[in-house]
C-alpha positions in Angstrom: 13.1 -14.2 0.3 13.2 -10.1 0.5 10.2 -9.3 -1.6 8.4 -11.9 0.2 9.1 -10.4 3.3 7.7 -6.6 2.8 4.6 -8.4 1.7 1.4 -6.3 2.2 -0.5 -7.9 5.0 -3.6 -5.4 5.0 -5.4 -2.2 3.8 -6.2 -1.4 7.3 -7.7 2.3 6.6 -8.7 4.8 3.6 -9.0 8.0 5.1 -11.4 10.3 3.1 -12.3 14.1 3.8 -15.8 14.9 4.6 -17.7 18.5 4.8 -16.9 20.4 7.8 -19.2 20.8 10.6 -21.2 17.6 8.7 -20.8 14.7 11.5 -24.9 14.4 11.2 -24.8 13.3 7.8 -21.6 11.1 8.9 -23.5 9.4 11.6 -27.2 8.9 9.0 -24.7 7.5 6.3 -21.9 5.4 7.7 -22.9 4.5 11.1 -27.4 4.4 11.0 -27.3 3.1 7.0 -24.1 1.1 6.3 -23.6 -0.8 10.3 -20.2 0.9 10.9 -19.4 1.2 14.1 -17.5 4.4 15.7 -14.1 3.7 17.0 -14.1 4.5 20.5 -10.6 6.2 20.1 -12.5 8.9 18.1 -16.3 8.5 19.3 -16.6 11.4 21.7 -16.4 13.8 18.1 -19.4 12.5 17.5 -21.3 14.6 20.1 -18.9 17.4 19.6 -20.1 17.8 15.9 -16.2 18.5 14.8 -12.8 16.6 14.1 -12.2 13.3 12.9 -14.1 10.1 13.1 -13.0 6.2 12.6 -15.7 4.3 10.9 -14.9 0.4 11.9 -15.6 -2.6 9.5 -14.3 -5.5 11.1 -10.6 -5.5 10.9 -10.7 -2.5 8.6 -11.8 1.2 8.9 -12.3 4.8 7.1 -10.5 7.6 9.1 -13.0 10.7 8.2 -11.3 13.7 9.0 -12.6 17.1 8.4 -11.9 19.0 4.6 -10.9 22.6 4.9 -13.9 22.8 4.6 -14.8 20.8 1.4 -14.8 17.1 1.3 -13.1 15.1 -1.2 -14.7 11.7 -2.2 -13.1 8.8 -3.5 -12.1 8.7 -7.5 -13.3 5.1 -7.4 -14.9 2.6 -5.0 -15.2 0.9 -1.9 -17.0 -2.4 -1.3 -18.5 -3.6 2.1 -19.2 -7.1 2.7 -21.8 -8.6 5.0 -23.1 -11.7 6.7 -26.6 -10.7 5.8 -28.2 -7.7 3.8 -31.5 -8.0 5.5 -30.4 -5.1 7.9 -31.2 -3.0 4.6 -35.3 -3.2 4.4 -37.4 -0.6 3.5 -37.9 1.4 6.7 -33.8 1.8 7.0 -33.8 2.8 3.5 -36.4 5.4 4.1 -34.6 6.6 6.9 -31.5 7.1 5.1 -33.3 8.7 1.7 -34.8 11.6 4.6 -31.9 12.0 6.6 -29.8 12.4 3.5 -31.9 14.6 1.6 -30.4 17.5 -0.4 -27.2 15.5 -0.7 -25.6 12.8 -3.5 -26.7 10.4 -1.6 -28.3 7.7 -3.6 -29.2 3.7 -3.3 -30.1 1.2 -5.7 -30.4 -2.6 -6.3 -27.4 -4.0 -7.8 -27.4 -7.9 -8.6 -24.7 -8.8 -5.6 -26.7 -6.6 -3.1 -27.0 -2.5 -3.8 -25.1 0.5 -4.8 -24.7 3.7 -2.9 -23.4 6.9 -2.8 -22.5 8.4 0.3 -23.4 12.3 0.7 -20.7 13.6 -0.7 -20.3 11.3 -4.2 -17.9 8.1 -3.2 -19.5 5.2 -4.4 -19.7 2.0 -2.1 -21.1 -1.5 -3.2 -22.5 -3.6 -0.5 -22.8 -7.2 -1.0 -23.5 -10.7 1.3 -20.4 -12.3 1.9 -20.7 -14.2 5.4 -17.2 -15.5 4.6 -15.4 -11.5 4.4 -14.3 -11.3 7.9 -10.7 -11.2 8.1 -9.9 -13.9 11.0 -6.8 -12.4 11.9 -8.1 -9.1 13.3 -10.4 -6.7 14.5 -10.5 -2.7 15.4 -10.8 -1.7 18.6 -14.8 -1.0 19.9 -17.8 -3.1 19.2 -18.5 -5.5 16.0 -20.9 -3.7 13.8 -23.2 -5.4 11.1 -20.0 -4.7 8.4 -17.7 -7.4 8.3 -14.7 -5.7 6.2 -14.0 -3.3 3.4 -13.2 -6.0 0.7 -12.0 -3.9 -1.9 -10.6 -0.6 -2.7 -11.1 0.1 -6.3 -9.2 3.3 -7.4 -9.5 5.0 -11.1 -6.6 5.9 -13.1 -6.1 7.8 -16.3 -7.4 6.3 -19.5 -3.6 5.7 -20.9 -2.1 4.7 -17.4 0.0 2.1 -17.7 -1.3 -0.6 -15.2 1.6 -3.1 -16.1 4.3 -0.4 -14.7 1.5 -0.1 -11.5 1.7 -4.2 -11.4 5.2 -3.5 -11.0 5.5 -1.3 -8.5 3.4 -3.4 -6.1 5.4 -6.6 -7.2 8.7 -4.9 -6.8 8.6 -1.9 -4.4 5.8 -3.5 -2.0 6.3 -6.8 -2.3 3.1 -8.0 -3.4 3.4 -11.5 -5.1 3.4 -12.1 -8.5 0.7 -14.4 -8.4 -1.5 -12.5 -6.3 -1.6 -9.3 -8.6 -3.6 -10.1 -11.6 -3.6 -7.7 -14.8 -6.8 -8.4 -17.2 -6.5 -7.2 -20.6 -4.5 -3.6 -19.6 -7.9 -2.4 -18.1 -7.8 -3.7 -14.5 -5.2 -4.6 -12.0 -6.3 -6.8 -9.1 -4.1 -7.1 -5.9 -5.2 -10.1 -3.5 -4.4 -8.5 0.2 -4.8 -10.8 2.8 -7.4 -13.6 3.0 -10.7 -11.5 2.1 -9.4 -8.0 0.6 -8.1 -6.5 -2.8 -6.7 -3.4 -4.0 -7.8 -2.6 -7.6 -6.7 -0.5 -10.4 -9.2 0.4 -13.1 -9.0 2.8 -16.1 -11.5 5.7 -15.2 -14.3 5.7 -18.2 -13.9 9.6 -18.8 -12.1 12.2 -17.3 -8.7 12.4 -15.3 -8.0 10.4 -12.0 -7.9 12.4 -9.1 -6.7 11.2 -5.5 -4.0 13.9 -4.8 -4.1 17.3 -3.9 -0.2 18.6 -3.4 0.2 21.7 -2.0 2.3 23.7 0.7 1.9 24.8 4.2 2.9 27.9 5.6 6.2 27.1 5.9 6.4 26.3 2.0 6.7 22.6 3.1 4.8 20.0 1.4 1.1 18.7 1.9 -1.4 16.3 0.7 -4.8 17.3 1.1 -6.3 14.4 -0.7 -7.4 11.1 0.2 -4.7 8.4 1.3 -4.7 4.7 1.7 -3.0 3.1 4.9 -1.2 -0.8 4.5 0.8 -2.8 6.9 3.7 -4.4 5.4 6.0 -7.0 6.7 9.3 -5.3 6.5 9.3 -1.9 6.5 12.6 -1.0 6.8 13.3 -3.5 3.2 10.0 -1.6 1.9 11.2 1.9 2.4 14.5 0.9 0.9 12.8 0.1 -2.6 10.6 3.1 -2.3 13.9 5.3 -1.4 15.9 4.0 -4.3 13.4 5.5 -6.4 13.1 8.9 -4.7 9.6 8.0 -3.8 9.6 8.8 0.0 7.3 11.6 0.8 7.1 13.4 3.6 3.0 15.2 4.2 3.4 17.8 6.5 -0.6 17.9 7.0 0.4 15.1 9.7 2.5 15.1 12.7 3.9 11.8 11.9 7.0 12.4 9.7 9.5 10.2 8.7 12.3 12.0 6.5 14.7 9.1 6.9 14.6 5.4 7.1 15.5 5.7 10.8 12.7 8.1 11.2 10.5 5.4 9.4 11.8 2.6 11.8 11.0 5.0 14.5 7.3 6.3 13.7 6.9 2.8 12.3 5.7 4.3 9.1 6.3 6.2 5.6 4.6 7.8 2.9 4.5 7.5 -0.5 2.1 9.5 -3.3 4.0 8.8 -6.6 2.9 5.2 -8.3 5.5 4.5 -11.1 7.0 1.9 -12.4 10.5 0.9 -11.3 11.4 -0.1 -14.6 11.1 3.2 -16.1 10.9 5.6 -13.0 11.9 8.4 -15.5 8.5 8.4 -17.1 7.0 9.8 -14.0 4.2 8.8 -11.7 1.5 6.9 -13.2 -0.8 7.6 -11.0 -0.5 9.7 -7.6 -2.6 8.4 -4.3 -1.2 9.0 -1.0 0.3 5.4 0.8 0.7 5.3 4.7 3.2 2.2 5.0 3.2 1.2 8.0 5.1 -1.8 10.2 3.4 -3.9 12.2 6.0 -3.8 14.8 8.2 -1.3 16.8 12.1 -1.0 16.5 12.1 -3.2 20.0 9.7 -6.2 18.7 6.6 -5.5 20.1 3.6 -4.6 18.4 2.5 -1.5 16.8 -0.3 0.0 19.0 -2.9 0.5 15.8 -2.0 -2.8 14.2 -5.3 -4.8 14.1 -3.9 -7.8 13.6 -3.8 -10.0 16.8 -0.4 -11.8 15.9 2.6 -10.0 14.4 
């Protein structure tokens, strides 16, 4: 079954720009308050106070590069799960309030735990779920209190056709139809792996904004906005489905680039920005959000080095 072979296995990271030079705020929010851990591959940048940090939550992580110079908060919501919410005691919350004073940081109780807002405006829900850890693997380094990024919710415009988004994920990305639930045309929930969902929901007010499309100094296409990264079973089949709709995108912001299927297989990745209805691609993008679509394996069959799954 071609669709099953290119199923999405995991959303392994979300890439969010933060304010240039404010690694102190990143540390205070993501590490000291939320209990994510610094990925050892980028941990030295905390001390340097510049460049990208990676913040781990079990098998998933956040990539936190510097903006140029501004942050771009997520137009949606992240949900983190914990075995216990006991870490969020009065002393820790007071320390966060002090360290993050003067930013957009907020925290309040919710029925499931806490709703917080990062220093630059990204909403994050914190909930208790001891079963949330994905047993298939983990990111490098020490384990932290955050077990997993269990949901990535992205806004779409009020008039967006979520049925078309559902068809994109089932027909192009290979998400099984049984794992794609559309509720009243307002909410689309995609089950990704054993303990994670990717959600699209209509924005209450205003237009959804995830992409920041432009050009580099040579006139080549870039996207400075957020992106989500995901691993698929069959990168070649996924590329074929996307390329047939003219969706393959090269972002010259990054060094790894795939202009063809052969380059995608060699690089173990390609990118898509436009989410279209495969039954009506002529209508244009329903939502624009960059997808970094990755292979678990290299061309020679060995595991791709960054894949957090233990077995592929």
